[in-house]
Structures are given as C-alpha cells and as structure tokens.
Phi, psi and omega in degrees: 000127180295168183300306181306313178293330179285326183292313172307315180295319177297320181292321185295314178298317185286335172297311175307312184302310182300310178306316182292321174304315186293340180302323189274358180252113193254341188269134178205123180283166173303319181294317180304311185297323180294323182292311182303332183264014179307302193293332178287314179299325180297317186282332182240008177314128187299332182301331176278356185244035181297328181275356179233080185302322182293312186293327178298319176297316179306306185297323178305307181297313181296308176316306181296327179286324180287323174300318178293325176296320181288320179302320180300315185290339182274349179288137176308133183070021179295142181261169181297135185262168180288146174312142191227121177267133178226147175235128172227148167269118192251132180285145183293154167265176184259011170285114182301321182297335186273355184275128179264168182304317185290349182282330195299311184275322193258334185091000178210162187230151183272129171235134184234130178207166180240131177263126177217068178234166182242008182215156187289324187296314183282339173289328180288317177296323179296318180297308178305314180297310184289334176271000180058046181246156186288140183245358180313311190291352183280339175298314177298326179291324176297317180296315180296319181296313182290330181293321182290338182268352180285149179299128180077358182275139180265126175284157181287148178293152179284127172213156175310140172280131168237121180272157164298140179311319178305329171305309180293326182298310192276332187272330186088001171288151189276137177285118177304320175295320179285325174299322180289325179297312181298325182288322176294318179295334185257004178292124191283157170292166185298313184300310182293326180290324175302312178303323184277328194254339185299323180297319186298317181298309187303310183305310178298329185283326182294315183296334189270351192295320177296329182285324181294325179295310183298327178294312181296323178298309179297318179297318180291320183292319180287321181302311179297313185298314191243016179046057170277148175289316174186171176229125195229173175234144187271334181235167188270060179289155176294168186293325180292321174296314177292329177295315187298320184293318176294324176292326177293319182290323176299317174294329174284338171292335176274326184278329180215071186293332175299329179290332184276353177299324174300349185275001189298127184085349184273160170253126185266126178240118173282118194226193184281325180223156178274155177149202174238137186270163175316328179273004174093003184281142179279121183262121176254113186296129188283345184263349184276162185261177174305324181302314188286325170295321173306311184295319177294316184292330172303325184277356190293318172314321175291318169310310187289328167303314183288338175280328167296316170298321181295320180290334185288317180303314185295319180300312177302312179300320172303313178298323179284343182246040175065028174093005185288156189254125184269119180246164172235135174240127176287122184248189184276067176198165180315139182292135182282126174296163177289335181286318180293327180292318184292314179306318178298310182292322182291320173306316189285312178309311189295317179296327177282330177296325188287341172211091183295137178276153178255081187245130170303133190307331180240022181287337182239029183290138185087355179258160184237164179204151178246139175256134179241138177286341187292153176273100185215173175266147182305138178223160169254111184295155179290347180261010165100356180261153180276145173242110194239130173286151183294335179259032187291141173294121185300307177304313178301324183294317176299323178296316185299306182303316182291316182289346181253000187296305179307320177292325179292324174291331182291313182295318174310302176309312176301317185289325184291314181300317182286327174295326171297312179297320175300310183291331177287318183287327174299323178293322183294310182301320179295322181288312189291315183273355176069039181276151172290326181188152182224129177221185177213153177286148184287350172278354176266123178284173182286329176294316180293328182286320184298319180293323177296312189294318183302315186286324172303316179296325176293308187264337168053071183289126184290335189285358182273343190296138178072009172255159175267131184239136175234126180275132191218216173237009186207165171265139175197152162256114180282169188295338176255025172086006171297139175258129177262126173230146183292142180293332185253037180307148176284145175285000000 
C-alpha cells in the first residue's frame, strides 16, 4: 500500500470514528452549526455560480430550506420534522478520486439527499457526509461548545476555521483561502468584462422586451381590477416565469372572480408556499394549483383577524417597553408565517406581563426591535434596531434597553442618512449613465452600494446604457439580459 493510500485509509477510519462518536452527542448551538458547515457553505455558496443562473437558484432555494430546517430544530420543544429532500450543486475538490464524469466540464456536481433527523448535530453531520465533505473538525467544535455550556465557563469566540496546509494536501480538499485568492486574481475589470458580455446582454434584453411589456400590463391590470397594494416575487425568477404566474392568477380571476375579492388592499407575493406572511402579505405558492389558491383566498378573512390580533400585540408590547416599535424584517431565510409571528409575540407579551418593566412611556420612542425565537442574548444591530429573544430575562432586558438607547438612536440616524444618500446616488446613476434600472441584491449593504455608485459616476462606463443593472457579488448575464456586477468591481 502506498503512503498516500495509507494516509487516505487512515483518514477514512478516523472520519468513521468521529461520525460514530458524534451520534451520541446531541447538543449543538446555532453558532456551532454554522462553524461546522463552513466547508459546505464554501462549496455551494450561490456567489460562486454566477455564470450558472439555474444552478445558482437551486442552491439559493435549498440553502433557505436547510436554514429553515436547522432553525426549527433549535426551537425549544421542537418535535421531529417531516423529512426534507434537498439538492445542491457542489463545487469540485482537487482530489482526483472524488471527481465524477460530469465534473470535468462544469466544475461542480449535483448532490441530492433527504434529511430525516431530529437534532441539529445529526443534520449537520448528514449534510457534510452526503456532500463528501470533512467531518473531523466537528469534534473540536463540540469540545468548544461543551466548554461554553459549562457553568461559569467561557466559550470560544466565533472565528473562521483555519487548517494547516498539510490538511488540504493529504485530504485533497481545496484550501478556501487559495481558491478565494485565485478567484480574485483572475477577476476581470469592469470595462473588459462589459466589452465581452455587453453584446449578449443587449441581445437578450431586446428579445425580452415583449415579455416585459406583457408582465407590466398584467401586473397593472390585476392591481387595478382587484385593488391590490402590489404584486411581488420572493425569488429572482425570469420575466417569462413571472408572466406565467400572473397569467395563472388572471385565469383564476376569470374562472372564480369572487375568490379574489378578498385580496383587496393586500400585497400579493408569489412564493414557495401559500399562506400569509408575518408582514401581512398574501403568499401564493408557485407550485400550487388553482384549487389550493382558492382555498387560501377563502381563508383570508380569518388570516386578517389574526393579523389584527398581531398588530394589537405589537402595540401592547410597545407600550410596555417605553414606546419602542416592534417590527418584522424579511431576511434571507424561509418567510415566517403570520401564525408563527403571532405565537412569538404572544409568548413575549406574556413574559412581560408576568414582570412589568419600569420604563418611561416615551423613553424608547422612535426605536425599533425584532423578536427572535432563538436562545441568545439581547443585542443591538449595526443598523440601529434591537434584537431581543423571546426568553429574555425581564430585569436584564430593561437595563440593556436603557443603557443602549443612545447608541441605538445614533445608529438609526446614520442608517437613515445612508439610505437617503443611497437612494439619491442610485437615481443619479440611472440618469447619468442612461440605465433602464439600477438595483442591488439584499446581501449588498448601503455602504457597499454607495461605494459602487460613486465609482460608476466617476468612470461612467458607456456599455451600460439602456440595460438593467443589478449590483451583486459576481459578474453574470441573466436570461433576460440583466447585468449583475460585483459592488467592488475592478477598474
């Protein structure tokens, strides 16, 4: 047996030993899970699939489902969840024995598996194993997690895992630092990339114009006919896909116009599942049939009553907490339903009522807070809103809110200034560069967007005229001719 073969055999035995040992260890926090899944996130992150829109969207959808599955497992008193089937496109490693035939051309492979576990630890181990990623590092994470859970013990601060170079040499896995450096070194400048891709973008955009007109017509017609507040999409589907969804809703309105009367005043969102979101938007599942949509629309009066009760709870919590405003922000995770949001608010309201806080009625007026079901400590977000767990200790919560209120006001003011400056610069870019539109992905911050807009105004690349541009983290020409450019593009 050669040295390399022996090393690989030893590693496989070690991996089996670790996996067997982990089965008996059930507690794993959200931070530990995120650390353990770092190799997985690096292998499937959508930003690395900019040239493959379909695979990128599959990974985005599956990541949101996986995050929702893990979040549910971490909730207090969580029951066993229904099995969840997931599909990911995993970037190739440099280990020749791991390369499949379909990898030779694309550089990634498709992996499908089903999660049917009742705890976070088993779920994380299953994800790594199914994607043929290392699990050895989890033993170290478990030791750190146990230390942080001991009474009086200090946990390790969250930090990226950095392995010795020999680890990648003998396992064949790719060094993330080297891969990131290589990607940055070969990244083209904005001008050179536009020269190579602007003709394709213009051609696709011209071909999409009839579909775009049809999309705008259908949206305007449905909003006017049923007095809708707006029509939106949860994901970045193409124009053709969106047109099909609106045409389906239009057909339903012709077959059963009475059902859509309940939509008056609502915002309709085409999403993964049907229901009502915590924001009060009506969600129409894109895989559901008309019968399921009709059933949901018939239930809207009940949902509306639940929304009113939710608003009442927010108001009561605000009065108990010095006039603070309870808000809900859609994040990069599965959309929270109105029923789940009501349950969260109700739990928190009961805890406040059991031990009333002594706060001046207007001491926190003008500030905002988010409620989290996760077991964590109260914190102040960089954008100025408080993040409060539902199980927060009431006396400690009062001290935290009062001591951090001045900083929260300062951060909120900075956020408002940034957003106003961002909106003004964005409009200036559209006019100066003659763009059709300019937008950004939710993962791009206001600071990053401001930097990108200022550089665009300084250099004024001419090849962007007449196109739809989205500021992201990668270069890509989308199926309808929209251009994605990284916010930190090279000059």
